[in-house]
C-alpha positions in Angstrom: -76.7 -10.0 17.4 -80.1 -8.4 17.9 -82.2 -6.7 15.3 -83.6 -3.2 15.1 -87.2 -4.3 14.6 -89.5 -5.6 11.9 -89.7 -2.3 10.1 -86.7 -3.1 7.9 -86.9 -5.9 5.3 -83.5 -7.2 6.2 -84.4 -7.5 9.9 -87.7 -9.2 9.2 -85.9 -11.9 7.2 -83.2 -12.3 9.9 -85.9 -13.4 12.3 -86.7 -16.5 10.1 -83.3 -17.2 8.5 -80.5 -17.9 11.1 -78.1 -19.2 8.5 -77.9 -15.8 6.8 -76.1 -14.2 9.7 -73.5 -16.9 9.8 -72.8 -16.6 6.1 -72.4 -12.8 6.4 -70.1 -13.1 9.3 -68.0 -15.4 7.0 -67.4 -12.3 4.8 -65.9 -10.4 7.8 -69.1 -8.5 8.6 -69.4 -7.5 12.3 -72.3 -8.3 14.6 -73.1 -4.6 14.4 -73.2 -4.7 10.6 -76.0 -7.3 10.8 -78.4 -4.9 12.4 -77.8 -2.0 10.1 -80.0 -1.1 7.0 -78.7 -3.3 4.2 -77.9 -1.4 1.0 -77.4 -3.0 -2.3 -74.6 -1.2 -4.2 -75.0 -2.6 -7.7 -73.1 -1.3 -10.7 -72.3 -2.0 -14.3 -68.6 -2.0 -13.6 -66.6 -4.0 -16.1 -64.1 -3.8 -19.0 -66.7 -3.6 -21.8 -66.1 0.1 -22.5 -64.9 3.3 -21.0 -68.3 4.1 -19.6 -67.9 1.6 -16.7 -64.2 1.1 -16.3 -63.8 3.8 -13.7 -66.6 2.6 -11.4 -64.5 1.1 -8.7 -63.9 4.5 -7.1 -67.6 5.3 -7.3 -68.5 2.0 -5.7 -66.1 2.8 -2.8 -67.4 6.3 -2.3 -71.1 5.2 -2.4 -70.2 2.5 0.2 -68.4 5.2 2.3 -71.5 7.3 2.2 -73.7 4.4 3.3 -71.3 3.6 6.2 -71.3 7.3 7.3 -75.1 7.3 7.4 -75.3 4.1 9.5 -76.0 1.5 6.8 -74.1 -1.5 5.6 -73.3 -1.7 1.8 -73.3 -4.9 -0.1 -71.5 -4.7 -3.5 -72.7 -6.6 -6.5 -72.0 -6.2 -10.2 -73.8 -6.9 -13.5 -71.7 -5.5 -16.4 -73.0 -4.4 -19.7 -71.8 -4.6 -23.3 -71.1 -1.6 -25.5 -73.1 -0.8 -28.6 -70.0 0.9 -30.1 -67.9 -2.2 -29.6 -70.4 -4.7 -31.0 -71.6 -2.4 -33.8 -71.7 -4.0 -37.3 -71.2 -7.5 -35.8 -73.6 -10.2 -34.7 -73.0 -9.0 -31.1 -75.3 -6.0 -31.8 -78.3 -8.4 -31.7 -77.6 -8.9 -28.0 -77.6 -5.2 -27.1 -81.3 -4.5 -26.5 -82.1 -7.8 -24.7 -79.1 -7.1 -22.4 -81.2 -4.3 -20.9 -83.9 -6.8 -19.8 -81.4 -9.4 -18.6 -79.5 -6.8 -16.5 -82.8 -5.6 -15.0 -83.6 -9.1 -14.1 -80.3 -9.7 -12.4 -80.6 -6.5 -10.4 -84.1 -7.6 -9.3 -82.6 -11.0 -8.2 -79.8 -9.2 -6.2 -82.2 -6.7 -4.7 -85.1 -9.0 -3.7 -83.3 -12.4 -3.5 -81.1 -11.1 -0.7 -82.5 -9.1 2.2 -81.8 -5.6 1.1 -83.6 -2.5 2.4 -82.6 -0.2 -0.5 -80.2 0.2 -3.4 -77.8 2.5 -5.2 -77.4 1.6 -8.9 -74.3 3.0 -10.7 -74.4 3.1 -14.5 -73.9 5.6 -17.3 -74.4 3.9 -20.7 -76.8 2.8 -23.4 -78.5 -0.2 -21.9 -77.2 -0.2 -18.3 -79.1 3.0 -17.4 -82.5 1.9 -18.7 -81.9 -1.5 -17.1 -81.3 0.1 -13.7 -84.3 2.3 -14.1 -86.4 -0.7 -14.9 -85.1 -2.5 -11.8 -85.7 0.5 -9.6 -89.4 0.8 -10.8 -89.9 -3.0 -10.5 -88.4 -3.6 -7.1 -89.8 -0.5 -5.4 -87.2 -0.5 -2.7 -85.8 3.0 -1.7 -83.3 3.6 -4.6 -81.1 6.2 -6.1 -79.4 6.1 -9.5 -75.8 7.4 -9.7 -75.0 8.5 -13.2 -71.5 7.4 -14.3 -70.4 10.7 -15.9 -69.0 11.6 -19.3 -65.6 11.6 -21.0 -63.5 14.7 -21.5 -63.6 15.9 -25.1 -61.0 14.6 -27.5 -58.5 16.5 -29.6 -60.2 18.4 -32.4 -63.5 17.4 -30.8 -63.4 14.1 -32.6 -65.9 11.6 -31.2 -65.9 7.8 -31.4 -69.0 7.6 -33.6 -67.0 9.5 -36.4 -65.0 6.3 -36.9 -67.8 4.8 -39.0 -67.9 7.3 -41.7 -64.1 7.5 -41.7 -63.9 3.7 -42.0 -66.2 3.8 -45.0 -64.0 6.5 -46.6 -60.9 4.3 -46.1 -62.7 1.4 -47.8 -63.4 3.7 -50.8 -59.9 5.0 -50.9 -60.9 8.5 -50.0 -58.7 8.9 -47.0 -55.6 7.1 -45.7 -55.9 4.4 -43.1 -53.3 6.4 -41.1 -55.9 9.2 -40.7 -58.4 6.7 -39.3 -55.9 5.2 -36.9 -54.8 8.7 -35.7 -58.5 9.5 -34.9 -59.0 6.2 -33.1 -56.2 6.9 -30.7 -57.6 10.1 -29.5 -61.4 9.7 -29.7 -61.9 8.4 -26.1 -59.3 10.2 -24.0 -60.8 9.3 -20.6 -63.4 7.1 -19.1 -67.1 8.1 -19.1 -70.0 8.1 -21.6 -69.2 9.2 -25.1 -69.0 12.9 -26.0 -72.4 13.3 -27.7 -76.1 13.3 -26.7 -76.4 9.6 -27.6 -78.3 6.9 -25.7 -75.8 6.9 -22.8 -75.9 10.7 -22.1 -79.7 10.7 -22.7 -80.2 8.0 -20.1 -78.3 9.9 -17.5 -80.4 13.0 -18.3 -83.6 11.0 -18.0 -82.6 9.5 -14.6 -82.2 13.0 -13.2 -85.3 14.3 -14.8 -87.4 11.5 -13.4 -86.2 12.5 -9.9 -84.2 9.3 -9.4 -80.7 10.9 -9.3 -79.4 13.8 -7.2 -79.8 17.2 -8.9 -76.9 18.0 -11.1 -75.4 14.5 -11.0 -76.0 13.6 -14.7 -73.0 13.9 -17.0 -70.4 15.0 -14.6 -67.0 14.8 -16.4 -65.7 11.5 -15.1 -62.2 12.7 -14.1 -63.6 15.4 -11.8 -63.6 14.7 -8.0 -67.1 16.2 -8.1 -68.3 12.8 -9.3 -66.8 11.2 -6.3 -68.6 13.7 -4.0 -71.9 12.9 -5.7 -71.2 9.2 -5.1 -70.7 9.7 -1.4 -73.7 12.0 -1.1 -75.8 9.4 -3.0 -74.9 6.6 -0.5 -75.8 8.9 2.5 -79.1 10.0 0.9 -80.1 6.4 0.2 -80.0 5.6 4.0 -82.1 8.6 4.7 -84.6 7.4 2.1 -84.8 4.0 3.8 -85.5 5.7 7.1 -88.3 7.7 5.5 -89.6 4.8 3.4 -89.3 7.0 0.2 -89.9 4.4 -2.5 -89.6 4.8 -6.3 -93.4 4.5 -7.0 -93.9 7.7 -4.9 -91.5 9.4 -7.3 -92.4 7.7 -10.6 -95.8 9.3 -11.4 -97.1 10.0 -14.8 -96.1 13.6 -14.3 -92.5 12.6 -13.6 -92.4 10.7 -16.9 -93.8 13.7 -18.7 -91.0 15.8 -17.1 -88.5 13.3 -18.4 -90.0 13.5 -22.0 -89.8 17.3 -21.7 -86.1 17.1 -20.9 -85.7 14.5 -23.6 -87.0 17.0 -26.1 -85.0 19.9 -24.8 -81.6 18.1 -25.0 -82.3 16.5 -28.4 -82.2 13.1 -26.8 -81.7 9.7 -28.3 -84.5 7.9 -30.1 -83.8 4.8 -28.0 -85.7 6.6 -25.2 -88.9 5.6 -27.0 -88.0 2.0 -26.3 -87.0 2.5 -22.7 -89.4 4.9 -21.0 -92.6 3.0 -21.8 -91.5 -0.3 -20.1 -90.0 1.6 -17.2 -93.3 3.4 -16.7 -95.2 0.1 -17.0 -93.1 -1.3 -14.2 -94.3 1.7 -12.1 -97.9 1.2 -13.0 -98.0 4.2 -15.4 -99.0 4.1 -19.0 -96.6 6.1 -21.3 -96.8 5.6 -25.1 -94.8 6.7 -28.1 -97.6 9.1 -28.8 -96.7 10.9 -25.6 -93.3 11.6 -27.1 -94.9 13.0 -30.3 -97.3 15.2 -28.3 -94.7 16.6 -25.9 -92.0 17.1 -28.5 -94.3 19.3 -30.6 -94.3 22.0 -27.9 -90.8 21.8 -26.3 -87.9 23.6 -27.9 -84.4 22.1 -28.1 -82.1 24.1 -25.9 -79.0 22.0 -25.9 -76.5 22.8 -28.7 -74.5 19.6 -28.2 -73.2 16.9 -30.5 -74.2 15.0 -32.6 -76.7 17.4 -34.0 -75.2 20.4 -32.3 -71.8 21.9 -32.0 -70.4 21.2 -28.5 -69.4 18.1 -26.6 -71.5 16.9 -23.7 -68.7 17.8 -21.2 -69.6 21.5 -22.0 -73.3 20.8 -21.4 -72.5 19.9 -17.7 -70.3 23.0 -17.4 -73.2 25.1 -18.7 -75.4 23.9 -15.9 -76.6 20.5 -17.1 -80.1 19.2 -16.4 -80.9 21.9 -13.7 -80.1 24.7 -16.1 -82.4 23.3 -18.7 -85.1 22.7 -16.1 -84.9 26.3 -14.9 -85.4 27.5 -18.5 -88.4 25.2 -18.9 -89.8 25.6 -15.4 -93.2 26.8 -16.6 -93.6 23.6 -18.6 -92.6 21.1 -15.8 -94.6 19.4 -13.2 -92.9 21.1 -10.2 -94.8 19.1 -7.6 -93.1 15.8 -8.5 -91.2 14.2 -5.6 -87.5 13.4 -6.0 -84.9 11.3 -4.2 -83.9 14.4 -2.2 -87.2 14.1 -0.4 -88.2 17.4 -1.9 -90.1 18.3 -5.0 -88.7 19.3 -8.4 -89.8 22.9 -7.7 -88.1 22.9 -4.3 -84.9 21.5 -5.7 -84.8 24.2 -8.5 -85.5 26.9 -5.9 -82.5 25.8 -3.9 -80.3 25.6 -6.9 -81.3 29.0 -8.3 -80.4 30.7 -5.0 -77.2 28.7 -4.4 -74.3 31.0 -5.4 -71.9 28.1 -5.9 -74.0 25.6 -7.9 -73.5 27.1 -11.3 -70.4 29.2 -10.6 -68.0 26.4 -10.1 -69.1 24.7 -13.4 -69.3 27.7 -15.6 -65.7 28.8 -14.7 -64.6 25.9 -17.0 -66.3 27.6 -19.9 -64.4 30.7 -19.2 -61.2 28.6 -19.8 -62.3 27.8 -23.4 -64.0 31.1 -24.1 -67.5 29.7 -24.7 -70.6 31.4 -23.5 -73.1 29.4 -21.5 -76.0 30.6 -23.6 -74.3 29.2 -26.7 -74.5 25.7 -25.2 -77.7 25.7 -23.3 -79.8 28.3 -25.2 -82.4 30.5 -23.5 -85.9 29.5 -24.2 -86.4 32.8 -26.1 -83.6 31.8 -28.5 -83.8 28.0 -28.9 -81.5 25.7 -30.9 -84.7 24.3 -32.5 -88.3 25.3 -32.0 -89.5 21.7 -31.2 -87.9 18.5 -29.9 -88.2 16.9 -33.2 -89.2 13.3 -32.5 -92.2 12.5 -34.6 -94.3 9.3 -34.7 -95.5 8.3 -38.1 -98.4 6.1 -39.0 -99.8 4.7 -42.3 -100.2 1.6 -44.3 -96.5 0.9 -43.9 -96.5 1.4 -40.1 -99.9 0.8 -38.6 -98.3 0.4 -35.2 -96.1 3.5 -35.6 -92.6 4.4 -36.6 -90.1 7.0 -35.4 -88.2 9.8 -37.1 -86.0 12.4 -35.4 -86.9 15.4 -37.6 -84.6 17.7 -35.6 -81.6 15.9 -37.1 -83.1 15.5 -40.6 -82.4 18.0 -43.4 -85.4 20.1 -44.0 -85.8 18.9 -47.6 -86.2 15.3 -46.4 -89.1 16.0 -44.1 -91.4 15.3 -47.0 -90.1 12.8 -49.6 -91.4 10.1 -51.9 -89.0 7.6 -53.5 -88.6 4.1 -54.9 -87.9 1.3 -52.4 -84.6 -0.5 -52.4 -85.3 -3.6 -50.2 -82.7 -5.4 -48.1 -83.5 -8.3 -45.7 -80.2 -7.9 -43.9 -78.3 -4.7 -42.8 -75.0 -6.1 -44.2 -76.5 -6.0 -47.8 -77.5 -2.4 -47.4 -74.1 -1.4 -46.0 -72.4 -3.0 -48.9 -74.6 -1.2 -51.4 -73.9 2.1 -49.6 -70.2 1.7 -49.4 -70.0 0.7 -53.1 -72.2 3.6 -54.0 -74.9 1.4 -55.5 -77.7 3.6 -54.0 -79.2 6.3 -56.2 -80.3 9.7 -55.0 -84.0 9.6 -54.2 -84.1 5.9 -53.1 -85.7 4.8 -49.9 -83.6 2.0 -48.4 -85.9 -0.6 -46.6 -83.9 -2.7 -44.1 -86.2 -5.3 -42.6 -86.2 -8.5 -40.5 -84.1 -6.6 -38.0 -86.9 -6.1 -35.3 -86.7 -7.5 -31.8 -88.3 -10.8 -32.6 -86.4 -11.3 -35.8 -82.9 -10.3 -34.8 -82.9 -8.6 -31.4 -83.5 -5.1 -32.9 -79.9 -4.1 -33.6 -78.9 -0.6 -34.4 -78.7 0.3 -38.0 -76.0 2.9 -37.2 -73.3 1.9 -39.7 -75.8 2.3 -42.6 -77.1 5.6 -41.2 -73.6 7.0 -40.6 -72.6 6.3 -44.2 -75.8 7.9 -45.5 -75.6 11.0 -43.3 -71.9 11.6 -44.3 -72.8 11.5 -48.0 -73.5 15.1 -49.1 -75.8 13.9 -51.9 -77.7 11.0 -50.2 -78.1 12.9 -47.0 -80.5 15.3 -48.6 -82.1 13.0 -51.1 -82.3 9.5 -49.7 -83.9 7.8 -46.7 -83.7 4.6 -44.6 -86.8 2.9 -43.3 -86.3 -0.1 -40.9 -87.9 -2.2 -38.2 -84.6 -2.0 -36.5 -83.4 0.9 -34.4 -80.8 3.6 -34.4 -77.9 4.7 -32.3 -78.4 7.8 -30.1 -75.7 9.4 -32.3 -77.8 8.9 -35.4 -78.5 11.8 -37.7 -79.9 12.2 -41.2 -83.1 11.0 -42.9 -83.7 7.7 -41.0 -86.9 6.2 -39.9 -86.9 3.3 -37.4 -89.0 1.2 -35.0 -91.5 0.4 -37.8 -94.3 -1.7 -36.2 -95.4 -4.4 -36.6 -92.0 -5.7 -37.5 -91.5 -7.8 -40.7 -91.2 -11.1 -38.9 -94.7 -10.6 -37.5 -96.1 -10.0 -40.9 -96.0 -6.2 -40.7 -96.5 -4.4 -44.0 -92.8 -3.7 -44.2 -92.4 -7.4 -45.0 -94.5 -7.0 -48.1 -92.5 -4.1 -49.8 -90.9 -4.9 -53.1 -88.2 -3.0 -55.0 -89.5 0.1 -56.8 -92.7 0.4 -54.6 -93.1 4.1 -53.9 -92.6 5.1 -50.2 -94.0 8.4 -48.9 -92.4 10.0 -45.9 -94.4 13.0 -44.6 -93.1 14.1 -41.2 -95.3 17.2 -40.8 -98.4 15.1 -41.4 -97.0 12.1 -39.4 -97.4 9.7 -42.3 -95.4 6.8 -43.6 -97.1 4.9 -46.5 -96.8 2.9 -49.7 -98.2 5.2 -52.3 -97.2 3.4 -55.6 -96.3 0.1 -57.2 -93.4 -0.5 -59.6 -92.5 3.2 -59.6 -96.0 4.4 -60.4 -98.4 6.2 -58.0 -101.6 4.3 -57.4 -104.8 5.1 -55.5 -104.8 4.0 -51.9 -107.4 1.3 -52.4 -105.3 -0.3 -55.2 -102.1 -0.2 -53.1 -104.0 -1.9 -50.2 -105.4 -4.6 -52.5 -101.9 -5.3 -53.9 -100.4 -5.5 -50.4 -103.3 -7.9 -49.4 -102.5 -10.1 -52.4 -98.8 -10.2 -51.4 -99.8 -11.1 -47.8 -101.6 -14.1 -49.1 -98.4 -15.6 -50.5 -96.0 -14.3 -47.9 -94.3 -16.7 -45.6 -92.2 -15.8 -42.6 -88.5 -16.7 -42.9 -87.1 -19.3 -40.6 -86.0 -18.0 -37.2 -82.5 -16.4 -37.3 -81.8 -17.6 -33.8 -82.9 -21.1 -32.8 -81.1 -21.4 -29.4 -79.8 -19.2 -26.6 -81.2 -16.0 -25.2 -82.0 -14.5 -28.6 -84.2 -17.5 -29.3 -86.1 -16.8 -26.1 -86.3 -13.1 -26.9 -87.8 -13.9 -30.3 -90.6 -15.7 -28.6 -91.5 -13.3 -25.9 -90.5 -9.8 -26.9 -93.2 -7.2 -26.9 -94.0 -5.0 -29.9 -91.5 -2.1 -30.6 -94.2 0.4 -29.7 -94.3 -1.1 -26.2 -90.6 -1.0 -25.7 -89.6 -4.4 -27.1 -89.3 -5.6 -23.5 -89.8 -9.1 -22.1 -92.1 -8.1 -19.3 
């Protein structure tokens, strides 16, 4: 049972730990296995949602690829929860912190055991950023395998539509039978949901960063192509170990800028503003929310995909996926960035561009449904929108910044001033919306929902009701220190910092204060008191007076992981992470 030398981490540890060999042999490892490169194959497999339920075949194919290349796979699992399943329940408070806990468990698996590299398999809202955090933190040779996307549902119904339909049932506007019919067909296969939400966006970012094989993001899950990507990923990881190709050689500032460019071009989820900064920080790179604002101003949206566009994400992959978008934006990208292939972004694109099969096999599916490729991934000369649309707002209401996705906001709401309707709990705001107790022009303020107050849950139910209302959608806004789903659309501002629990100005707002939203000028401010405009110095004086008598509420969570999170979470503008 000799070793191959001290160059591999696993073999160095074998020289000092003789019990480890015995324990591995107890799992039917062979003596030969002990001397091979040890590869962690860690996935989010579980029964939490359709985005992970199909991972067993992917785990097997990654392992096969590792074996074929001369490595030994070790399979571990840390499953995730689903934002859609826990939406509008107390479970949503656990969603964001689950990202950090998953990343910590991957770190423990990767560095606690003598692994030489790792393949991480995930495809959904928090599991993908958790895996990217772990890759950056551990700095072992690593590849991310995206988990793919669902096939589209009958009539292109997507699961996020259930919220507005549910509200319509409560108001007696549609029959419950209509809702139940839609529920039965909305998720016809495994894979990430059929819109450019947080799950799909995360897969795009993994590939854009250079951490996933070219073209592997958002493969329709039922296709055997996903299995072939899985096997190729396992084989390539062993090559990376042999070449000592580690993530921090890949995760440069330029790589993160490439990811933000792709985020803009696909109309990606606003949750990326919470995820990319802490991933970058783990890699020793400083990325801020202002980088999103700066880059989004100059990058057009090319992906005409749901929720803000017309087509399901399945069609995005058929149209060429991430490589097709990168080729359209090649002049904007940092082409010299290294990727997991061992080649640069530019070299990968050059190969793809001259490969007669890469796009042909995908785009044939579009011929079946009579949809033109340029209708789904638009040419740069004819974009779906002229800029990426994420804007970061500042002002006396958000001195630490706030976020709005102008791309999905009706034009008439890019500039708006209205009276505040203040709610300390999302449930109260939802009740008022469902019962039609909100007036056109109001600005709903939903606070004490930030990371330290309540785990920073999504305000999706409230946003979905608002965006589905033809009157409120063009007259009324939501402002919150919580966050939004990747499927969010409509006049919604989130991530207000500092959060209310920390005494941010959002804690001082009262009903009928006038709130100004000005996306073009990047401003979010209190501009009036009791329905009347006031000079800025008077507003500041009144807010200062209120601060003098404000007292933070008692912690909502006094035990468990949410209690710990409330004590250690960073500010929203830094990703609301625990590290």
